[in-house]
N, CA, C and O atoms as CSV, one atom per row, in Angstrom:
chain,resi,resn,atom,element,x,y,z
A,1,MET,N,N,-24.799,3.353,16.103
A,1,MET,CA,C,-25.418,4.334,15.243
A,1,MET,C,C,-24.971,5.746,15.616
A,1,MET,O,O,-24.748,6.589,14.748
A,2,GLU,N,N,-24.845,5.986,16.911
A,2,GLU,CA,C,-24.402,7.301,17.358
A,2,GLU,C,C,-22.984,7.587,16.884
A,2,GLU,O,O,-22.654,8.724,16.546
A,3,PHE,N,N,-22.137,6.540,16.860
A,3,PHE,CA,C,-20.772,6.698,16.375
A,3,PHE,C,C,-20.760,7.178,14.936
A,3,PHE,O,O,-19.965,8.048,14.583
A,4,LEU,N,N,-21.635,6.624,14.093
A,4,LEU,CA,C,-21.687,7.034,12.688
A,4,LEU,C,C,-22.129,8.486,12.549
A,4,LEU,O,O,-21.623,9.207,11.689
A,5,HIS,N,N,-23.056,8.916,13.377
A,5,HIS,CA,C,-23.497,10.311,13.326
A,5,HIS,C,C,-22.370,11.260,13.729
A,5,HIS,O,O,-22.182,12.309,13.113
A,6,ARG,N,N,-21.630,10.887,14.758
A,6,ARG,CA,C,-20.494,11.721,15.160
A,6,ARG,C,C,-19.419,11.729,14.088
A,6,ARG,O,O,-18.780,12.755,13.857
A,7,LEU,N,N,-19.213,10.593,13.430
A,7,LEU,CA,C,-18.227,10.507,12.365
A,7,LEU,C,C,-18.635,11.356,11.168
A,7,LEU,O,O,-17.787,12.002,10.553
A,8,LEU,N,N,-19.905,11.363,10.835
A,8,LEU,CA,C,-20.381,12.187,9.726
A,8,LEU,C,C,-20.246,13.673,10.032
A,8,LEU,O,O,-20.035,14.475,9.122
A,9,ASP,N,N,-20.366,14.048,11.305
A,9,ASP,CA,C,-20.169,15.446,11.682
A,9,ASP,C,C,-18.717,15.876,11.500
A,9,ASP,O,O,-18.433,17.059,11.311
A,10,LYS,N,N,-17.809,14.919,11.559
A,10,LYS,CA,C,-16.375,15.220,11.463
A,10,LYS,C,C,-15.780,14.809,10.118
A,10,LYS,O,O,-14.570,14.609,10.013
A,11,THR,N,N,-16.608,14.685,9.106
A,11,THR,CA,C,-16.130,14.236,7.798
A,11,THR,C,C,-15.073,15.165,7.227
A,11,THR,O,O,-14.110,14.708,6.613
A,12,GLU,N,N,-15.244,16.454,7.423
A,12,GLU,CA,C,-14.274,17.419,6.907
A,12,GLU,C,C,-12.905,17.211,7.563
A,12,GLU,O,O,-11.875,17.292,6.894
A,13,TRP,N,N,-12.896,16.943,8.868
A,13,TRP,CA,C,-11.638,16.683,9.560
A,13,TRP,C,C,-11.013,15.388,9.073
A,13,TRP,O,O,-9.795,15.301,8.916
A,14,LEU,N,N,-11.850,14.379,8.833
A,14,LEU,CA,C,-11.366,13.085,8.366
A,14,LEU,C,C,-10.697,13.219,7.003
A,14,LEU,O,O,-9.611,12.681,6.783
A,15,ILE,N,N,-11.342,13.930,6.101
A,15,ILE,CA,C,-10.783,14.112,4.753
A,15,ILE,C,C,-9.504,14.934,4.812
A,15,ILE,O,O,-8.527,14.619,4.132
A,16,ALA,N,N,-9.508,15.999,5.633
A,16,ALA,CA,C,-8.307,16.834,5.762
A,16,ALA,C,C,-7.150,16.026,6.332
A,16,ALA,O,O,-6.015,16.164,5.877
A,17,GLY,N,N,-7.427,15.186,7.323
A,17,GLY,CA,C,-6.380,14.345,7.897
A,17,GLY,C,C,-5.865,13.307,6.926
A,17,GLY,O,O,-4.668,13.019,6.899
A,18,LEU,N,N,-6.759,12.738,6.122
A,18,LEU,CA,C,-6.346,11.756,5.124
A,18,LEU,C,C,-5.440,12.396,4.080
A,18,LEU,O,O,-4.409,11.832,3.715
A,19,ILE,N,N,-5.822,13.558,3.607
A,19,ILE,CA,C,-4.987,14.260,2.620
A,19,ILE,C,C,-3.639,14.640,3.239
A,19,ILE,O,O,-2.601,14.538,2.585
A,20,GLY,N,N,-3.659,15.078,4.499
A,20,GLY,CA,C,-2.404,15.406,5.178
A,20,GLY,C,C,-1.500,14.197,5.318
A,20,GLY,O,O,-0.290,14.302,5.119
A,21,ALA,N,N,-2.070,13.054,5.659
A,21,ALA,CA,C,-1.267,11.836,5.793
A,21,ALA,C,C,-0.722,11.375,4.441
A,21,ALA,O,O,0.399,10.874,4.362
A,22,ILE,N,N,-1.510,11.544,3.382
A,22,ILE,CA,C,-1.032,11.177,2.042
A,22,ILE,C,C,0.132,12.076,1.639
A,22,ILE,O,O,1.129,11.602,1.095
A,23,VAL,N,N,0.002,13.369,1.904
A,23,VAL,CA,C,1.080,14.303,1.585
A,23,VAL,C,C,2.333,13.961,2.388
A,23,VAL,O,O,3.437,13.969,1.844
A,24,ALA,N,N,2.173,13.662,3.671
A,24,ALA,CA,C,3.332,13.337,4.511
A,24,ALA,C,C,3.985,12.023,4.098
A,24,ALA,O,O,5.191,11.849,4.275
A,25,SER,N,N,3.203,11.101,3.551
A,25,SER,CA,C,3.783,9.815,3.165
A,25,SER,C,C,4.802,9.963,2.030
A,25,SER,O,O,5.650,9.090,1.844
A,26,TRP,N,N,4.724,11.037,1.290
A,26,TRP,CA,C,5.697,11.293,0.215
A,26,TRP,C,C,7.113,11.394,0.780
A,26,TRP,O,O,8.061,10.917,0.157
A,27,TRP,N,N,7.265,12.007,1.949
A,27,TRP,CA,C,8.575,12.193,2.552
A,27,TRP,C,C,9.009,11.012,3.406
A,27,TRP,O,O,10.125,11.010,3.924
A,28,HIS,N,N,8.177,10.035,3.561
A,28,HIS,CA,C,8.498,8.859,4.364
A,28,HIS,C,C,8.579,7.602,3.506
A,28,HIS,O,O,8.260,6.510,3.974
A,29,LYS,N,N,8.997,7.747,2.278
A,29,LYS,CA,C,9.060,6.596,1.371
A,29,LYS,C,C,9.988,5.503,1.893
A,29,LYS,O,O,9.711,4.318,1.707
A,30,ASP,N,N,11.086,5.888,2.546
A,30,ASP,CA,C,12.039,4.892,3.050
A,30,ASP,C,C,11.449,4.083,4.199
A,30,ASP,O,O,11.731,2.893,4.337
A,31,ASP,N,N,10.624,4.735,5.029
A,31,ASP,CA,C,10.020,4.046,6.170
A,31,ASP,C,C,8.849,3.166,5.751
A,31,ASP,O,O,8.562,2.164,6.405
A,32,LEU,N,N,8.185,3.525,4.686
A,32,LEU,CA,C,6.974,2.832,4.247
A,32,LEU,C,C,7.316,1.871,3.118
A,32,LEU,O,O,7.000,2.114,1.953
A,33,ALA,N,N,7.964,0.787,3.486
A,33,ALA,CA,C,8.479,-0.145,2.490
A,33,ALA,C,C,7.390,-0.977,1.819
A,33,ALA,O,O,7.505,-1.301,0.636
A,34,ASP,N,N,6.345,-1.324,2.550
A,34,ASP,CA,C,5.299,-2.151,1.957
A,34,ASP,C,C,3.941,-1.482,2.146
A,34,ASP,O,O,3.830,-0.448,2.805
A,35,TRP,N,N,2.922,-2.081,1.564
A,35,TRP,CA,C,1.581,-1.481,1.593
A,35,TRP,C,C,0.999,-1.462,3.001
A,35,TRP,O,O,0.214,-0.578,3.344
A,36,ARG,N,N,1.385,-2.443,3.815
A,36,ARG,CA,C,0.862,-2.510,5.182
A,36,ARG,C,C,1.351,-1.320,6.018
A,36,ARG,O,O,0.569,-0.708,6.745
A,37,ALA,N,N,2.634,-1.000,5.912
A,37,ALA,CA,C,3.184,0.144,6.639
A,37,ALA,C,C,2.540,1.438,6.159
A,37,ALA,O,O,2.284,2.343,6.953
A,38,TRP,N,N,2.281,1.523,4.863
A,38,TRP,CA,C,1.664,2.712,4.304
A,38,TRP,C,C,0.231,2.887,4.818
A,38,TRP,O,O,-0.179,3.998,5.155
A,39,VAL,N,N,-0.518,1.802,4.875
A,39,VAL,CA,C,-1.894,1.862,5.379
A,39,VAL,C,C,-1.907,2.245,6.858
A,39,VAL,O,O,-2.739,3.047,7.283
A,40,ILE,N,N,-0.997,1.680,7.640
A,40,ILE,CA,C,-0.920,2.026,9.060
A,40,ILE,C,C,-0.563,3.503,9.224
A,40,ILE,O,O,-1.104,4.180,10.099
A,41,PHE,N,N,0.344,4.002,8.390
A,41,PHE,CA,C,0.710,5.419,8.419
A,41,PHE,C,C,-0.513,6.287,8.138
A,41,PHE,O,O,-0.744,7.275,8.835
A,42,LEU,N,N,-1.294,5.926,7.127
A,42,LEU,CA,C,-2.491,6.708,6.797
A,42,LEU,C,C,-3.527,6.639,7.911
A,42,LEU,O,O,-4.126,7.655,8.266
A,43,VAL,N,N,-3.739,5.459,8.458
A,43,VAL,CA,C,-4.742,5.303,9.519
A,43,VAL,C,C,-4.344,6.093,10.758
A,43,VAL,O,O,-5.199,6.719,11.384
A,44,THR,N,N,-3.067,6.080,11.125
A,44,THR,CA,C,-2.653,6.846,12.300
A,44,THR,C,C,-2.756,8.340,12.060
A,44,THR,O,O,-3.103,9.088,12.975
A,45,GLY,N,N,-2.462,8.790,10.847
A,45,GLY,CA,C,-2.633,10.209,10.534
A,45,GLY,C,C,-4.087,10.630,10.599
A,45,GLY,O,O,-4.403,11.693,11.133
A,46,VAL,N,N,-4.974,9.808,10.060
A,46,VAL,CA,C,-6.412,10.112,10.093
A,46,VAL,C,C,-6.929,10.065,11.526
A,46,VAL,O,O,-7.730,10.912,11.921
A,47,ALA,N,N,-6.485,9.096,12.302
A,47,ALA,CA,C,-6.939,8.990,13.689
A,47,ALA,C,C,-6.496,10.198,14.508
A,47,ALA,O,O,-7.272,10.731,15.300
A,48,CYS,N,N,-5.255,10.628,14.321
A,48,CYS,CA,C,-4.790,11.826,15.032
A,48,CYS,C,C,-5.614,13.036,14.633
A,48,CYS,O,O,-5.987,13.842,15.486
A,49,SER,N,N,-5.898,13.171,13.357
A,49,SER,CA,C,-6.709,14.289,12.890
A,49,SER,C,C,-8.116,14.218,13.444
A,49,SER,O,O,-8.657,15.221,13.912
A,50,LEU,N,N,-8.701,13.054,13.395
A,50,LEU,CA,C,-10.092,12.877,13.804
A,50,LEU,C,C,-10.287,13.131,15.296
A,50,LEU,O,O,-11.256,13.778,15.694
A,51,TYR,N,N,-9.388,12.635,16.107
A,51,TYR,CA,C,-9.585,12.707,17.547
A,51,TYR,C,C,-8.908,13.908,18.216
A,51,TYR,O,O,-9.254,14.250,19.347
A,52,LEU,N,N,-7.960,14.548,17.547
A,52,LEU,CA,C,-7.257,15.661,18.183
A,52,LEU,C,C,-7.651,17.034,17.651
A,52,LEU,O,O,-7.363,18.040,18.299
A,53,THR,N,N,-8.298,17.105,16.498
A,53,THR,CA,C,-8.630,18.399,15.915
A,53,THR,C,C,-9.551,19.206,16.824
A,53,THR,O,O,-9.345,20.406,17.003
A,54,GLY,N,N,-10.545,18.572,17.389
A,54,GLY,CA,C,-11.465,19.277,18.284
A,54,GLY,C,C,-10.751,19.844,19.501
A,54,GLY,O,O,-11.000,20.982,19.898
A,55,MET,N,N,-9.861,19.049,20.093
A,55,MET,CA,C,-9.135,19.509,21.278
A,55,MET,C,C,-8.195,20.657,20.949
A,55,MET,O,O,-8.144,21.649,21.677
A,56,VAL,N,N,-7.450,20.526,19.857
A,56,VAL,CA,C,-6.491,21.565,19.497
A,56,VAL,C,C,-7.200,22.848,19.109
A,56,VAL,O,O,-6.766,23.930,19.506
A,57,SER,N,N,-8.272,22.758,18.348
A,57,SER,CA,C,-8.995,23.969,17.960
A,57,SER,C,C,-9.658,24.631,19.166
A,57,SER,O,O,-9.742,25.858,19.220
A,58,ALA,N,N,-10.124,23.851,20.123
A,58,ALA,CA,C,-10.681,24.432,21.347
A,58,ALA,C,C,-9.582,25.091,22.177
A,58,ALA,O,O,-9.794,26.159,22.752
A,59,TYR,N,N,-8.429,24.471,22.240
A,59,TYR,CA,C,-7.307,25.041,22.993
A,59,TYR,C,C,-6.850,26.364,22.375
A,59,TYR,O,O,-6.501,27.305,23.087
A,60,LEU,N,N,-6.860,26.421,21.042
A,60,LEU,CA,C,-6.430,27.640,20.340
A,60,LEU,C,C,-7.564,28.641,20.135
A,60,LEU,O,O,-7.356,29.704,19.549
A,61,ASN,N,N,-8.752,28.307,20.610
A,61,ASN,CA,C,-9.943,29.158,20.444
A,61,ASN,C,C,-10.234,29.464,18.974
A,61,ASN,O,O,-10.555,30.598,18.621
A,62,VAL,N,N,-10.120,28.457,18.132
A,62,VAL,CA,C,-10.399,28.584,16.704
A,62,VAL,C,C,-11.793,28.035,16.445
A,62,VAL,O,O,-12.103,26.904,16.818
A,63,THR,N,N,-12.634,28.846,15.801
A,63,THR,CA,C,-14.002,28.401,15.532
A,63,THR,C,C,-14.351,28.411,14.052
A,63,THR,O,O,-15.351,27.807,13.665
A,64,GLU,N,N,-13.575,29.067,13.220
A,64,GLU,CA,C,-13.887,29.120,11.791
A,64,GLU,C,C,-13.621,27.754,11.161
A,64,GLU,O,O,-12.528,27.207,11.305
A,65,PRO,N,N,-14.625,27.197,10.457
A,65,PRO,CA,C,-14.493,25.822,9.944
A,65,PRO,C,C,-13.309,25.603,9.003
A,65,PRO,O,O,-12.698,24.535,9.043
A,66,SER,N,N,-12.971,26.564,8.171
A,66,SER,CA,C,-11.859,26.354,7.240
A,66,SER,C,C,-10.530,26.282,7.987
A,66,SER,O,O,-9.635,25.537,7.588
A,67,ILE,N,N,-10.396,27.043,9.054
A,67,ILE,CA,C,-9.161,26.992,9.839
A,67,ILE,C,C,-9.104,25.702,10.651
A,67,ILE,O,O,-8.032,25.122,10.825
A,68,VAL,N,N,-10.248,25.254,11.145
A,68,VAL,CA,C,-10.294,23.987,11.880
A,68,VAL,C,C,-9.915,22.838,10.949
A,68,VAL,O,O,-9.219,21.912,11.365
A,69,ALA,N,N,-10.363,22.888,9.699
A,69,ALA,CA,C,-9.978,21.862,8.723
A,69,ALA,C,C,-8.474,21.913,8.456
A,69,ALA,O,O,-7.847,20.873,8.254
A,70,GLY,N,N,-7.900,23.101,8.453
A,70,GLY,CA,C,-6.449,23.235,8.297
A,70,GLY,C,C,-5.700,22.608,9.458
A,70,GLY,O,O,-4.654,21.987,9.273
A,71,ILE,N,N,-6.242,22.773,10.650
A,71,ILE,CA,C,-5.642,22.126,11.819
A,71,ILE,C,C,-5.730,20.607,11.665
A,71,ILE,O,O,-4.789,19.890,12.006
A,72,GLY,N,N,-6.858,20.120,11.153
A,72,GLY,CA,C,-6.998,18.682,10.898
A,72,GLY,C,C,-5.987,18.182,9.879
A,72,GLY,O,O,-5.440,17.090,10.031
A,73,PHE,N,N,-5.735,18.969,8.844
A,73,PHE,CA,C,-4.732,18.621,7.838
A,73,PHE,C,C,-3.352,18.506,8.479
A,73,PHE,O,O,-2.634,17.533,8.248
A,74,LEU,N,N,-2.985,19.497,9.282
A,74,LEU,CA,C,-1.675,19.477,9.925
A,74,LEU,C,C,-1.537,18.322,10.909
A,74,LEU,O,O,-0.481,17.697,11.001
A,75,LEU,N,N,-2.610,18.042,11.642
A,75,LEU,CA,C,-2.550,16.909,12.565
A,75,LEU,C,C,-2.453,15.586,11.825
A,75,LEU,O,O,-1.782,14.666,12.294
A,76,GLY,N,N,-3.108,15.473,10.680
A,76,GLY,CA,C,-2.968,14.269,9.865
A,76,GLY,C,C,-1.562,14.120,9.329
A,76,GLY,O,O,-1.024,13.015,9.262
A,77,THR,N,N,-0.966,15.245,8.944
A,77,THR,CA,C,0.398,15.229,8.422
A,77,THR,C,C,1.400,14.842,9.504
A,77,THR,O,O,2.220,13.945,9.310
A,78,PHE,N,N,1.326,15.517,10.629
A,78,PHE,CA,C,2.309,15.282,11.677
A,78,PHE,C,C,1.979,14.067,12.532
A,78,PHE,O,O,2.871,13.503,13.165
A,79,GLY,N,N,0.721,13.655,12.562
A,79,GLY,CA,C,0.348,12.482,13.344
A,79,GLY,C,C,0.986,11.216,12.812
A,79,GLY,O,O,1.559,10.439,13.577
A,80,GLY,N,N,0.892,10.999,11.509
A,80,GLY,CA,C,1.539,9.830,10.913
A,80,GLY,C,C,3.044,9.893,11.060
A,80,GLY,O,O,3.685,8.876,11.326
A,81,SER,N,N,3.621,11.080,10.887
A,81,SER,CA,C,5.067,11.256,11.013
A,81,SER,C,C,5.530,11.013,12.440
A,81,SER,O,O,6.563,10.383,12.666
A,82,LEU,N,N,4.759,11.519,13.410
A,82,LEU,CA,C,5.130,11.338,14.806
A,82,LEU,C,C,5.105,9.870,15.191
A,82,LEU,O,O,6.033,9.388,15.840
A,83,LEU,N,N,4.076,9.162,14.808
A,83,LEU,CA,C,3.998,7.744,15.158
A,83,LEU,C,C,5.049,6.923,14.417
A,83,LEU,O,O,5.530,5.922,14.948
A,84,ALA,N,N,5.414,7.326,13.201
A,84,ALA,CA,C,6.502,6.638,12.495
A,84,ALA,C,C,7.825,6.859,13.218
A,84,ALA,O,O,8.641,5.941,13.308
A,85,ALA,N,N,8.048,8.072,13.736
A,85,ALA,CA,C,9.278,8.352,14.479
A,85,ALA,C,C,9.315,7.575,15.794
A,85,ALA,O,O,10.367,7.073,16.189
A,86,ILE,N,N,8.179,7.476,16.467
A,86,ILE,CA,C,8.122,6.693,17.705
A,86,ILE,C,C,8.420,5.223,17.418
A,86,ILE,O,O,9.127,4.570,18.186
A,87,ASN,N,N,7.890,4.710,16.327
A,87,ASN,CA,C,8.140,3.321,15.946
A,87,ASN,C,C,9.623,3.091,15.656
A,87,ASN,O,O,10.182,2.076,16.072
A,88,ARG,N,N,10.267,4.023,14.947
A,88,ARG,CA,C,11.703,3.907,14.672
A,88,ARG,C,C,12.509,3.940,15.962
A,88,ARG,O,O,13.473,3.188,16.108
A,89,ALA,N,N,12.122,4.812,16.911
A,89,ALA,CA,C,12.848,4.914,18.174
A,89,ALA,C,C,12.725,3.638,18.985
A,89,ALA,O,O,13.692,3.207,19.614
A,90,ILE,N,N,11.556,3.033,18.980
A,90,ILE,CA,C,11.372,1.780,19.717
A,90,ILE,C,C,12.199,0.670,19.094
A,90,ILE,O,O,12.805,-0.129,19.808
A,91,LYS,N,N,12.232,0.611,17.767
A,91,LYS,CA,C,13.029,-0.425,17.102
A,91,LYS,C,C,14.518,-0.228,17.348
A,91,LYS,O,O,15.261,-1.202,17.463
A,92,ALA,N,N,14.963,1.037,17.431
A,92,ALA,CA,C,16.385,1.322,17.610
A,92,ALA,C,C,16.836,1.163,19.061
A,92,ALA,O,O,18.024,0.963,19.315
A,93,ALA,N,N,15.922,1.247,20.002
A,93,ALA,CA,C,16.284,1.179,21.419
A,93,ALA,C,C,16.635,-0.250,21.805
A,93,ALA,O,O,16.033,-1.214,21.334
A,94,ASP,N,N,17.613,-0.348,22.661
A,94,ASP,CA,C,17.982,-1.651,23.204
A,94,ASP,C,C,17.254,-1.798,24.535
A,94,ASP,O,O,17.805,-1.486,25.590
A,95,LEU,N,N,16.012,-2.275,24.476
A,95,LEU,CA,C,15.171,-2.344,25.660
A,95,LEU,C,C,15.687,-3.360,26.675
A,95,LEU,O,O,15.538,-3.164,27.881
A,96,TRP,N,N,16.291,-4.438,26.194
A,96,TRP,CA,C,16.796,-5.452,27.109
A,96,TRP,C,C,17.929,-4.877,27.955
A,96,TRP,O,O,17.996,-5.161,29.151
A,97,ALA,N,N,18.805,-4.093,27.382
A,97,ALA,CA,C,19.891,-3.473,28.142
A,97,ALA,C,C,19.336,-2.474,29.150
A,97,ALA,O,O,19.861,-2.363,30.258
A,98,LEU,N,N,18.291,-1.751,28.786
A,98,LEU,CA,C,17.661,-0.818,29.705
A,98,LEU,C,C,17.048,-1.542,30.898
A,98,LEU,O,O,17.163,-1.080,32.033
A,99,ILE,N,N,16.399,-2.673,30.647
A,99,ILE,CA,C,15.800,-3.460,31.731
A,99,ILE,C,C,16.881,-4.015,32.643
A,99,ILE,O,O,16.733,-3.976,33.864
A,100,ARG,N,N,17.952,-4.524,32.081
A,100,ARG,CA,C,19.044,-5.051,32.901
A,100,ARG,C,C,19.680,-3.951,33.745
A,100,ARG,O,O,20.003,-4.164,34.914
A,101,GLN,N,N,19.856,-2.788,33.155
A,101,GLN,CA,C,20.448,-1.668,33.882
A,101,GLN,C,C,19.539,-1.218,35.020
A,101,GLN,O,O,20.014,-0.903,36.111
A,102,ARG,N,N,18.251,-1.187,34.769
A,102,ARG,CA,C,17.289,-0.689,35.748
A,102,ARG,C,C,17.091,-1.670,36.908
A,102,ARG,O,O,17.019,-1.254,38.065
A,103,PHE,N,N,17.006,-2.940,36.611
A,103,PHE,CA,C,16.674,-3.940,37.622
A,103,PHE,C,C,17.847,-4.829,38.012
A,103,PHE,O,O,17.659,-5.852,38.671
A,104,GLY,N,N,19.012,-4.461,37.624
A,104,GLY,CA,C,20.182,-5.262,37.976
A,104,GLY,C,C,20.480,-6.272,36.890
A,104,GLY,O,O,19.869,-6.244,35.822
A,105,GLY,N,N,21.386,-7.134,37.150
A,105,GLY,CA,C,21.766,-8.150,36.180
A,105,GLY,C,C,22.865,-7.667,35.254
A,105,GLY,O,O,23.252,-8.370,34.320
A,106,GLY,N,N,23.364,-6.472,35.509
A,106,GLY,CA,C,24.473,-5.951,34.710
A,106,GLY,C,C,25.784,-6.484,35.242
A,106,GLY,O,O,25.809,-7.516,35.912
A,107,ASN,N,N,26.846,-5.810,34.961
A,107,ASN,CA,C,28.158,-6.218,35.451
A,107,ASN,C,C,28.258,-5.960,36.952
A,107,ASN,O,O,27.840,-4.901,37.420
A,108,PRO,N,N,28.802,-6.902,37.708
A,108,PRO,CA,C,28.972,-6.678,39.158
A,108,PRO,C,C,30.021,-5.604,39.406
A,108,PRO,O,O,30.928,-5.432,38.592
A,109,PRO,N,N,29.912,-4.877,40.521
A,109,PRO,CA,C,30.881,-3.798,40.809
A,109,PRO,C,C,32.257,-4.308,41.141
A,109,PRO,O,O,33.162,-3.515,41.402
């Protein structure tokens, strides 16, 4: 029940993050091939907005609600984009070669 009360207090941040993630998804059409990827993109953008807006606004000493909502919008926009970029980097990395290089098993000298 306490979680719902805290969530209702942050409704403005949640909506701003959702709108930011929707706007950012326009530029990520190639990455978001199916509905599942699109939903994950939106959820990660909203989560970044919801959980990071308070920290960022406190760090920047911003207290005006409209500016804090703007920070939530930007975090929703860049949060989904950042996690999509991290996902692409993980898929592109050759982790097995990195493990072999780090722990041996490569070519003998």
